[in-house]
N, C-alpha and C positions, 0 to 999 in steps of 0.2 A: 303413655299413660293420660298424657293431654289429648290426643285424638280421642279416648274411652271418655273423659269429664268432658269434651265439645259435642260428642255425641250423644251423652246421657243426659246434655243442658237440653240440647235441642229436643231430645222425645219426651221429656217433662220427667224424668226417672230421677234426678236431681237438682238440687236451686243450694245457688249461695247460703252458706248458713252463718250463724253469730253463737252457735253451740260452744258452752264450755268445755266442752270435751272432744275428742276424738281421739280414734280408733286408725293402726295402720290399715294403709292402702298398699295392695300387691294383687301381682297376677300370678295365675296357675295355668297350667299346660293342659290344656286340652288331649281327649284320648285321640280326639280325631283331628287336632290339629289346631294352629291356633290360641288365642290365649282368656283364661276368664278371669274377669275381675273377682277380686274378692278382699273382703275388712277383718280385720285380727278382731275379731269381737269377744275375745275369753272375759275381758273386763265385765261385760254389756250381760253376756250370759251366764257369767258367775251367780248375778244378782238378777237374772231371769224368773218367772214362777212358768215351771215344767207345764206343758199343753200335753197331755196322756193322751193321744190320739194315736191308734193304733196303725202301724205299714202292715201290708197285706202279707203273710208267709208264703211266697212262690211255692214251696215245697205242698204247702195244702192246695194251693188252687190246681196244681198239675193233676190233682186227683178227679177236676171236671172236665180236663184233657180229653178223654176216654173216646173215639170213635170221630175225634176231628180229622179234617182231612186238607182243612184250608185256614191259612193262617195271616194275619195282617199286622204287623207292629208300625204303631205312629208314634212318634216326639213330637209333645209340643215345643212350640216357638216361644223364645224369653220366659220360661215356666214363672219364676219367684217374682221376676217383674209385671206379671201381670196382678197382683196383689198390691191393694193401697194399704201405706202406713198410716194406724189411726191417729186423725186430727190431733196436731200436741204432741205426739210422740216422736217426731221426725228428728227433735234434738239429739235425741238418742244415738241416732244412727250415724253421726257425723265423722267426716275424717278428712285429713289433709292431703293437697299434693302441692308442689311447688307452684302451681297456680292459685291457690287459695284453698278455702277452709269450705267442704260441703256438707248438705243431708239429702240423705235417700227421703223418695217421697212413695216410693215404690219397695217392697221388701225385696231385700239386697241377702245375695249368697254369704255363709259366716252367722245366721242368728240361728239360736240355738231351736227354736220353735219348728223355725223355714220349714222345715220336711213335714212335718203334720199338720201345719198351715193350710200347707198346698195341696195335701193330700185329702184332706176334710173340702175344700174348694171342690177338688174335681170328682170325690166321691160322692157330692152333693148335686153336680148337673149328669151323673150317670150311674145314680143309685138303682133306680129301678132294670138296668141291664146286668149288674153285678150278680156273675154266676149264671148268667143266660148271655155265655161267648165270649165277656166283655174283663179284662182282669187290667188294673188300676195299677200301677206304683209310681206315687209322685207324678213326674212327665212321662213316665213314659205308660204306652194303652197298648195290649194285647186281645185281639180280636180273631176268635177261633169259631169252625162249622165244621160240620159235617158234610154238607154238598155245597156247590159253586154257587147256587141260586141264592140260597139262605144266608150266603159269607156277602154276597154282595152287597144285601138287602141289610144287615147289621152295620157293616161298613158305612154305608150313606147314613145309615139311623146316627151311628156314633160320630160323623163329620157334620151332620146337621147340627147334631143339640151342640157341637162346641162353635160352630158357626154363631148360632141362637145366642151365645154367652160370650163372643165375640174372644173366642180360643182359634190358634192357629198352629198349624204341623211345621215344621220342618220339612220338605219335601224330600230333600237328599238323603234325608238321615229315615223316612219312611219306607216299609215293603209291604208290596200288596196280594195278597192270594197266592201263596207262596206254600209247598207242600213242607218247608220247613223255615224255620226262623232263629233267631241268637237275643234272646230275650233275658237280660240280670245277667247274664255268665252261664245261663244254659243252652243249649241247643234242643228247640221244644220240636217236634214233630209230632207225626202219625204213632210215631211207634214208640212213643213215651221221651222222657226229658234225657240227657246226657250231659254232661260236660265240654265246655269248649275246648277242642284241641291245644288253644295257647294258652288255657287256663291247665290242662294238664303238664304241658310241656313245662309252664312258671312252676308246678310243685317239683318236678324230677329234674328241674336245673335252679333250685330255687338254693343259693348259697349257705354253706354250714352257719348256723346263726352262733352269735360270741360274745351278745351281750342278753342281758334279761327281756330289754326292748325288743329286740329281735326273736326271740322264742315267742313270745307273744303277738309279733308281726305274724309269724310263720302258723300259728295254733290257729290266730283267726282267719286266717286265709282256709286254713284244712275244714277247720271247724264249720265253715261254709257249705261244703262238699261232702259234708260225713255222713251223708245218707245215702253214697255211693261205696261207702269204704265199711264192710262188715264188722264189729266188734271195735268201734272209731276209738270208743272209751278205753278199752285196753291195748290196742295197739298206740295211742298219745299218749299211754300211762310215763315212757322213758323221758319223756318229753316236757312231759305236762307236772312232771316230780322235781327236773330244774324252776321250776315256779314256787315252788313250796318248802325248799330246802331240801330236797332227795339229793337221794347220788348222783354227782354231777353237777351243783346248780355251785360249787365251791370252785369247780374248773372255769364251768362258763363264766363265772362273774371275774374272777382272775384274767381272762383273757378280755373281756371288755376295758 
């Protein structure tokens, strides 16, 4: 924790604070390993006016992949930390550690509007390329083309545009000019879009839900992939009934 604080101070992401508020500071484990700092901003988020900027629907975007044979995936480095907190609002982001009280100068993870704000930020930079072989989902960018020559040209254009705005990618997480890539839990190729194998295995090996929250968690995961399940609504009725007092709901509640 103190290592993060020291580095964040050096980078200018945070500064010592005199704020009268403080949110809990903790780490969450990243999928690829390592830890990501997070702040429990539930109190702040509960009184924050929402920013209703839409996030793209990957299921809709896939319709434009027809004929694409080359795919590149870019992952932006430091994502949210690239956006400056509005002057005068820094005190609202304050948090405490054993070494002191601090506040963010840049947008941290955990803020209610962070995903929408960052999506609009990157969309504005790449707006003229949307639907022209580029899909942006927050800090993930997918580039697709029918020919290698066109693909190289488009990738260079996107990278150049990012560089113009001081945005950088994580080279170790980028994939260039491949016939298939993993993107937002899907496997995308010239054949179309399918579920990632590990996601299929996750469903097959999912522990039997014993509480309402566990049922909701499973349905949320399954609903993300409903396009692959014919008649998903009907198939899921026995499970969704557990949330509305249908048969079996009391059994689940009693087991929880």
